C-alpha positions as a Python dict, from the first residue, in 0.01 Angstrom:
ca = {
    (1, 'M'): (0, 0, 0),
    (2, 'L'): (127, -374, 36),
    (3, 'S'): (126, -337, 426),
    (4, 'H'): (-237, -242, 403),
    (5, 'L'): (-339, -531, 177),
    (6, 'F'): (-181, -767, 436),
    (7, 'R'): (-416, -626, 680),
    (8, 'L'): (-730, -722, 499),
    (9, 'R'): (-951, -985, 599),
    (10, 'R'): (-908, -1290, 328),
    (11, 'C'): (-1163, -1221, 54),
    (12, 'Q'): (-1388, -1513, -64),
    (13, 'I'): (-1449, -1557, -434),
    (14, 'S'): (-1777, -1622, -517),
    (15, 'P'): (-1834, -1579, -929),
    (16, 'S'): (-2199, -1497, -1028),
    (17, 'P'): (-2397, -1784, -1150),
    (18, 'S'): (-2407, -1592, -1501),
    (19, 'F'): (-2014, -1632, -1508),
    (20, 'F'): (-2057, -2014, -1524),
    (21, 'L'): (-2354, -1972, -1779),
    (22, 'R'): (-2165, -1774, -2034),
    (23, 'I'): (-1885, -1994, -2021),
    (24, 'R'): (-2074, -2293, -2120),
    (25, 'S'): (-2214, -2102, -2420),
    (26, 'F'): (-1871, -1998, -2551),
    (27, 'T'): (-1661, -2325, -2479),
    (28, 'A'): (-1963, -2606, -2539),
    (29, 'S'): (-1844, -2687, -2876),
    (30, 'A'): (-1468, -2618, -2807),
    (31, 'T'): (-1231, -2915, -2732),
    (32, 'I'): (-1020, -2850, -2412),
    (33, 'S'): (-669, -2955, -2416),
    (34, 'N'): (-381, -2907, -2185),
    (35, 'D'): (-216, -2698, -2466),
    (36, 'I'): (-389, -2385, -2428),
    (37, 'D'): (-175, -2222, -2684),
    (38, 'E'): (-314, -2447, -2971),
    (39, 'P'): (-452, -2206, -3210),
    (40, 'P'): (-840, -2246, -3304),
    (41, 'K'): (-934, -2389, -3626),
    (42, 'A'): (-999, -2113, -3925),
    (43, 'K'): (-1353, -1924, -3904),
    (44, 'P'): (-1584, -2107, -4127),
    (45, 'K'): (-1659, -1824, -4381),
    (46, 'A'): (-1848, -2043, -4591),
    (47, 'S'): (-2150, -1973, -4319),
    (48, 'T'): (-2204, -1623, -4428),
    (49, 'P'): (-2491, -1529, -4669),
    (50, 'L'): (-2236, -1408, -4905),
    (51, 'R'): (-2131, -1773, -4982),
    (52, 'R'): (-2468, -1910, -4920),
    (53, 'S'): (-2604, -1697, -5196),
    (54, 'A'): (-2316, -1778, -5450),
    (55, 'S'): (-2543, -1952, -5693),
    (56, 'D'): (-2700, -1590, -5758),
    (57, 'S'): (-2391, -1517, -5978),
    (58, 'I'): (-2416, -1783, -6205),
    (59, 'P'): (-2601, -1632, -6487),
    (60, 'I'): (-2344, -1367, -6502),
    (61, 'R'): (-2038, -1633, -6459),
    (62, 'E'): (-2185, -1857, -6758),
    (63, 'T'): (-2262, -1561, -6979),
    (64, 'R'): (-2037, -1375, -7207),
    (65, 'T'): (-2130, -1041, -7353),
    (66, 'P'): (-1939, -782, -7555),
    (67, 'T'): (-1906, -568, -7273),
    (68, 'R'): (-1834, -783, -7000),
    (69, 'G'): (-1457, -816, -6927),
    (70, 'D'): (-1284, -1122, -6746),
    (71, 'I'): (-1374, -1259, -6368),
    (72, 'Q'): (-1084, -1086, -6167),
    (73, 'T'): (-985, -1117, -5797),
    (74, 'V'): (-1059, -894, -5477),
    (75, 'F'): (-840, -1004, -5223),
    (76, 'T'): (-827, -881, -4877),
    (77, 'L'): (-521, -955, -4610),
    (78, 'A'): (-504, -848, -4254),
    (79, 'T'): (-150, -853, -4116),
    (80, 'A'): (-179, -640, -3795),
    (81, 'E'): (-407, -489, -3546),
    (82, 'R'): (-342, -176, -3687),
    (83, 'Y'): (-153, 30, -3950),
    (84, 'L'): (-12, 380, -3912),
    (85, 'L'): (-83, 536, -4243),
    (86, 'S'): (96, 848, -4181),
    (87, 'R'): (429, 630, -4165),
    (88, 'L'): (316, 442, -4480),
    (89, 'R'): (222, 739, -4720),
    (90, 'H'): (591, 820, -4796),
    (91, 'H'): (703, 453, -4829),
    (92, 'P'): (968, 459, -5108),
    (93, 'N'): (844, 127, -5268),
    (94, 'L'): (493, 310, -5322),
    (95, 'P'): (411, 464, -5652),
    (96, 'A'): (415, 864, -5670),
    (97, 'Q'): (44, 861, -5737),
    (98, 'T'): (-28, 707, -5407),
    (99, 'Q'): (-269, 919, -5221),
    (100, 'A'): (-512, 924, -4931),
    (101, 'L'): (-892, 862, -5018),
    (102, 'N'): (-1102, 932, -4713),
    (103, 'E'): (-1005, 676, -4435),
    (104, 'S'): (-767, 486, -4655),
    (105, 'L'): (-428, 493, -4850),
    (106, 'W'): (-506, 439, -5188),
    (107, 'I'): (-267, 280, -5461),
    (108, 'P'): (-393, 361, -5817),
    (109, 'K'): (-192, 112, -6002),
    (110, 'W'): (10, -178, -5849),
    (111, 'G'): (158, -484, -5990),
    (112, 'K'): (355, -608, -6314),
    (113, 'K'): (327, -368, -6607),
    (114, 'G'): (26, -484, -6822),
    (115, 'K'): (-128, -671, -6502),
    (116, 'E'): (-176, -387, -6265),
    (117, 'G'): (-431, -392, -5996),
    (118, 'E'): (-524, -121, -5728),
    (119, 'V'): (-479, -149, -5346),
    (120, 'F'): (-664, 34, -5047),
    (121, 'V'): (-465, 4, -4734),
    (122, 'F'): (-660, 74, -4407),
    (123, 'S'): (-553, 172, -4066),
    (124, 'N'): (-749, -144, -3917),
    (125, 'G'): (-439, -359, -3996),
    (126, 'S'): (-577, -450, -4353),
    (127, 'F'): (-555, -380, -4748),
    (128, 'V'): (-790, -467, -5036),
    (129, 'C'): (-652, -532, -5356),
    (130, 'W'): (-858, -526, -5677),
    (131, 'G'): (-740, -714, -5974),
    (132, 'L'): (-461, -886, -5795),
    (133, 'G'): (-434, -1220, -5648),
    (134, 'E'): (-342, -1365, -5301),
    (135, 'Q'): (58, -1418, -5414),
    (136, 'D'): (39, -1040, -5560),
    (137, 'A'): (-121, -932, -5201),
    (138, 'K'): (135, -1122, -5046),
    (139, 'A'): (412, -948, -5264),
    (140, 'F'): (270, -605, -5147),
    (141, 'A'): (255, -688, -4797),
    (142, 'A'): (643, -818, -4835),
    (143, 'E'): (760, -518, -5046),
    (144, 'V'): (565, -242, -4855),
    (145, 'I'): (421, -315, -4503),
    (146, 'D'): (696, -575, -4390),
    (147, 'S'): (1002, -358, -4557),
    (148, 'A'): (959, -60, -4302),
    (149, 'S'): (955, -74, -3924),
    (150, 'G'): (678, 115, -3743),
    (151, 'I'): (402, 62, -3983),
    (152, 'Q'): (256, -235, -3809),
    (153, 'V'): (99, -243, -3454),
    (154, 'A'): (97, -593, -3315),
    (155, 'P'): (167, -795, -3635),
    (156, 'L'): (-50, -1118, -3653),
    (157, 'A'): (119, -1448, -3649),
    (158, 'I'): (-112, -1592, -3911),
    (159, 'P'): (-295, -1345, -4116),
    (160, 'E'): (-672, -1315, -4208),
    (161, 'T'): (-796, -1310, -4569),
    (162, 'E'): (-1097, -1292, -4759),
    (163, 'E'): (-1145, -1369, -5127),
    (164, 'L'): (-1433, -1245, -5369),
    (165, 'E'): (-1448, -1182, -5741),
    (166, 'F'): (-1536, -894, -5961),
    (167, 'V'): (-1630, -834, -6317),
    (168, 'V'): (-1648, -507, -6522),
    (169, 'D'): (-1954, -467, -6762),
    (170, 'R'): (-2054, -102, -6800),
    (171, 'S'): (-2388, -226, -6945),
    (172, 'E'): (-2496, -364, -6599),
    (173, 'N'): (-2566, -161, -6278),
    (174, 'T'): (-2292, -151, -6031),
    (175, 'R'): (-2388, -400, -5745),
    (176, 'L'): (-2318, -724, -5541),
    (177, 'Q'): (-2497, -1030, -5695),
    (178, 'G'): (-2414, -1329, -5490),
    (179, 'D'): (-2053, -1360, -5441),
    (180, 'L'): (-1969, -1152, -5738),
    (181, 'I'): (-1919, -785, -5759),
    (182, 'I'): (-2015, -608, -6074),
    (183, 'L'): (-1857, -294, -6163),
    (184, 'G'): (-2103, -107, -6389),
    (185, 'Q'): (-2330, 208, -6421),
    (186, 'M'): (-2378, 417, -6128),
    (187, 'Q'): (-2599, 704, -6028),
    (188, 'P'): (-2442, 1038, -6022),
    (189, 'L'): (-2308, 1137, -5678),
    (190, 'T'): (-2529, 1429, -5551),
    (191, 'G'): (-2352, 1515, -5225),
    (192, 'A'): (-2005, 1667, -5142),
    (193, 'K'): (-1851, 1328, -5310),
    (194, 'S'): (-1946, 1435, -5649),
    (195, 'S'): (-1630, 1693, -5661),
    (196, 'L'): (-1377, 1408, -5578),
    (197, 'T'): (-1416, 1265, -5921),
    (198, 'K'): (-1219, 1551, -6062),
    (199, 'K'): (-900, 1470, -5859),
    (200, 'F'): (-803, 1143, -5946),
    (201, 'P'): (-499, 1037, -6118),
    (202, 'S'): (-450, 768, -6407),
    (203, 'M'): (-569, 437, -6249),
    (204, 'A'): (-566, 26, -6331),
    (205, 'L'): (-953, 13, -6308),
    (206, 'P'): (-1267, 237, -6444),
    (207, 'E'): (-1241, 584, -6294),
    (208, 'E'): (-1634, 612, -6267),
    (209, 'T'): (-1654, 301, -6024),
    (210, 'L'): (-1368, 381, -5810),
    (211, 'L'): (-1600, 515, -5492),
    (212, 'A'): (-1788, 202, -5551),
    (213, 'R'): (-1481, 11, -5509),
    (214, 'Y'): (-1369, 198, -5192),
    (215, 'A'): (-1706, 132, -5022),
    (216, 'Y'): (-1681, -236, -5100),
    (217, 'S'): (-1339, -229, -4968),
    (218, 'Q'): (-1401, -63, -4668),
    (219, 'A'): (-1696, -333, -4573),
    (220, 'L'): (-1437, -618, -4642),
    (221, 'S'): (-1164, -443, -4465),
    (222, 'R'): (-1403, -443, -4165),
    (223, 'S'): (-1474, -803, -4205),
    (224, 'T'): (-1114, -914, -4189),
    (225, 'A'): (-1070, -687, -3890),
    (226, 'L'): (-1345, -854, -3717),
    (227, 'S'): (-1180, -1183, -3792),
    (228, 'V'): (-869, -1084, -3616),
    (229, 'L'): (-1053, -1021, -3323),
    (230, 'E'): (-1281, -1303, -3314),
    (231, 'V'): (-976, -1537, -3312),
    (232, 'S'): (-798, -1329, -3044),
    (233, 'L'): (-1124, -1361, -2825),
    (234, 'D'): (-1159, -1737, -2901),
    (235, 'V'): (-790, -1786, -2804),
    (236, 'Y'): (-829, -1617, -2482),
    (237, 'L'): (-1172, -1773, -2413),
    (238, 'T'): (-1036, -2117, -2464),
    (239, 'S'): (-733, -2055, -2221),
    (240, 'M'): (-991, -1962, -1951),
    (241, 'A'): (-1237, -2255, -2024),
    (242, 'Q'): (-1131, -2488, -1723),
    (243, 'L'): (-1109, -2186, -1473),
    (244, 'P'): (-1499, -2183, -1376),
    (245, 'Q'): (-1505, -2607, -1343),
    (246, 'S'): (-1177, -2580, -1125),
    (247, 'L'): (-1362, -2299, -899),
    (248, 'I'): (-1652, -2519, -871),
    (249, 'K'): (-1501, -2840, -785),
    (250, 'T'): (-1168, -2714, -555),
    (251, 'G'): (-1252, -2378, -480),
    (252, 'K'): (-940, -2273, -647),
    (253, 'P'): (-845, -2141, -973),
    (254, 'G'): (-633, -2425, -1105),
    (255, 'M'): (-337, -2197, -1159),
    (256, 'G'): (-35, -2037, -980),
    (257, 'R'): (-24, -1671, -912),
    (258, 'T'): (225, -1584, -1182),
    (259, 'E'): (-9, -1739, -1423),
    (260, 'L'): (-299, -1549, -1300),
    (261, 'I'): (-97, -1242, -1338),
    (262, 'K'): (-15, -1335, -1704),
    (263, 'K'): (-380, -1392, -1772),
    (264, 'L'): (-461, -1072, -1640),
    (265, 'G'): (-186, -908, -1844),
    (266, 'E'): (-315, -1085, -2144),
    (267, 'L'): (-656, -958, -2103),
    (268, 'M'): (-536, -574, -2024),
    (269, 'K'): (-327, -569, -2323),
    (270, 'F'): (-624, -697, -2546),
    (271, 'R'): (-840, -473, -2395),
    (272, 'Q'): (-586, -208, -2477),
    (273, 'G'): (-552, -279, -2834),
    (274, 'L'): (-939, -245, -2864),
    (275, 'N'): (-918, 94, -2691),
    (276, 'L'): (-609, 214, -2966),
    (277, 'N'): (-774, 53, -3268),
    (278, 'R'): (-1152, 113, -3195),
    (279, 'E'): (-1331, 17, -3484),
    (280, 'N'): (-1717, 59, -3499),
    (281, 'F'): (-1804, -255, -3700),
    (282, 'S'): (-2189, -151, -3656),
    (283, 'D'): (-2250, 212, -3761),
    (284, 'V'): (-2234, 333, -4154),
    (285, 'P'): (-1911, 566, -4147),
    (286, 'D'): (-1998, 948, -4211),
    (287, 'F'): (-1857, 940, -4557),
    (288, 'Y'): (-2166, 792, -4703),
    (289, 'W'): (-2389, 1042, -4541),
    (290, 'G'): (-2599, 1208, -4804),
    (291, 'E'): (-2509, 947, -5081),
    (292, 'P'): (-2727, 665, -5070),
    (293, 'E'): (-2588, 479, -5375),
    (294, 'L'): (-2230, 459, -5179),
    (295, 'E'): (-2405, 342, -4873),
    (296, 'N'): (-2619, 82, -5053),
    (297, 'Y'): (-2281, -69, -5192),
    (298, 'F'): (-2122, -77, -4847),
    (299, 'N'): (-2439, -185, -4649),
    (300, 'S'): (-2510, -482, -4909),
    (301, 'M'): (-2135, -610, -4847),
    (302, 'T'): (-2161, -549, -4470),
    (303, 'D'): (-2502, -732, -4467),
    (304, 'A'): (-2369, -1017, -4692),
    (305, 'L'): (-2061, -1062, -4456),
    (306, 'D'): (-2249, -1078, -4149),
    (307, 'I'): (-2084, -832, -3979),
    (308, 'K'): (-2366, -709, -3744),
    (309, 'E'): (-2427, -1069, -3616),
    (310, 'R'): (-2064, -1125, -3575),
    (311, 'T'): (-2008, -815, -3390),
    (312, 'D'): (-2288, -874, -3144),
    (313, 'S'): (-2124, -1239, -3098),
    (314, 'V'): (-1802, -1058, -3011),
    (315, 'N'): (-1959, -788, -2772),
    (316, 'D'): (-2101, -1111, -2591),
    (317, 'K'): (-1782, -1276, -2561),
    (318, 'I'): (-1626, -912, -2431),
    (319, 'T'): (-1894, -909, -2175),
    (320, 'Y'): (-1797, -1234, -2048),
    (321, 'A'): (-1433, -1163, -2074),
    (322, 'A'): (-1469, -843, -1844),
    (323, 'E'): (-1634, -1066, -1580),
    (324, 'A'): (-1333, -1302, -1604),
    (325, 'Q'): (-1102, -1025, -1567),
    (326, 'S'): (-1296, -938, -1226),
    (327, 'V'): (-1260, -1283, -1126),
    (328, 'L'): (-894, -1291, -1173),
    (329, 'R'): (-847, -951, -992),
    (330, 'Q'): (-1013, -1114, -683),
    (331, 'L'): (-828, -1427, -720),
    (332, 'L'): (-494, -1220, -748),
    (333, 'T'): (-581, -979, -442),
    (334, 'E'): (-639, -1312, -236),
    (335, 'A'): (-319, -1449, -354),
    (336, 'I'): (-137, -1141, -262),
    (337, 'I'): (-300, -1133, 102),
    (338, 'R'): (-215, -1494, 140),
    (339, 'D'): (142, -1479, 8),
    (340, 'G'): (234, -1121, 123),
    (341, 'P'): (570, -1177, 281),
    (342, 'E'): (680, -1376, -31),
    (343, 'L'): (550, -1111, -256),
    (344, 'W'): (731, -865, -61),
    (345, 'E'): (1031, -1035, -103),
    (346, 'M'): (969, -1098, -508),
    (347, 'L'): (919, -715, -522),
    (348, 'V'): (1215, -563, -307),
    (349, 'G'): (1423, -858, -244),
    (350, 'K'): (1609, -844, -603),
    (351, 'E'): (1667, -450, -564),
    (352, 'E'): (1831, -511, -206),
    (353, 'E'): (2057, -775, -332),
    (354, 'E'): (2144, -556, -645),
    (355, 'H'): (2237, -257, -394),
    (356, 'K'): (2430, -484, -151),
    (357, 'T'): (2614, -616, -466),
    (358, 'K'): (2692, -235, -555),
    (359, 'N'): (2815, -140, -225),
    (360, 'V'): (3040, -462, -210),
    (361, 'A'): (3199, -347, -545),
    (362, 'L'): (3266, 23, -411),
    (363, 'D'): (3440, -120, -112),
}
């Protein structure tokens, strides 16, 4: 195959105009430095409608009633691109009551006695803690997620987080008001999910709102998983930001063959990760079909976290990344044709040297 490549006519790289237009939109606000491995700044979560409407929760926060409990934390933590729930289910540090709940692994009680909360673990590499703060979430990660090998796929260097609050008030309707989740009354479930309520063990929070908490948790889990994807894309696109300008000015990519191969491998790994951990951020999960109450809880949190708009932005960036991959492949082909003998030496030279050394040893 290599000899065939050496006979090919040297290819000319002509990236489409859209390639250069797209890179401007993705990097115009970024500061390009020589250190392309510098991590991007944290995503400004305050810009979501959830944060902008925070004032809507003030009436609930400032008014105490006999039926209203203390305001508590909902903390979401993403530590990997993916969790293998089948390996996590029988973890020795998990309580015996731990069980699967639709697409999550549900821990009904977790934490110090008298201060227990609950945890939903999702396969997209994140878990949601109710009634537990940041330190409790990190303790869960250390004692359960990190303490056994093979649970996490592609652990994150910097975890992604999302923090909200909730209050239990049985005189109110369950809903999201501003940035506060109110757990109260729910309409009876009418579909197949109505039979689930007969199978639950003792739990830290009210049983009647469990499926509402699950719906909110799944939306929060999607948001943090999407944040991981956003950060990964931004890091890659920032590292590629100088490629179009270099091609325009010099006709060269501004990086050597080895670096081109590394960049191609990096993007291939990223796309592989997307395929192995495919998370549909736009569609409503099948679990909510026939249950408009639960679907409303899920959708209200999804809308508040701007998941649809953020997903559209990620898809645009993936389209650009695919074009970047095409250009990289063309540049790599040109490098193979130009440096064919050197490449052959790189591929077979070491093998021949090892073979000679082995023969000398045998003699």
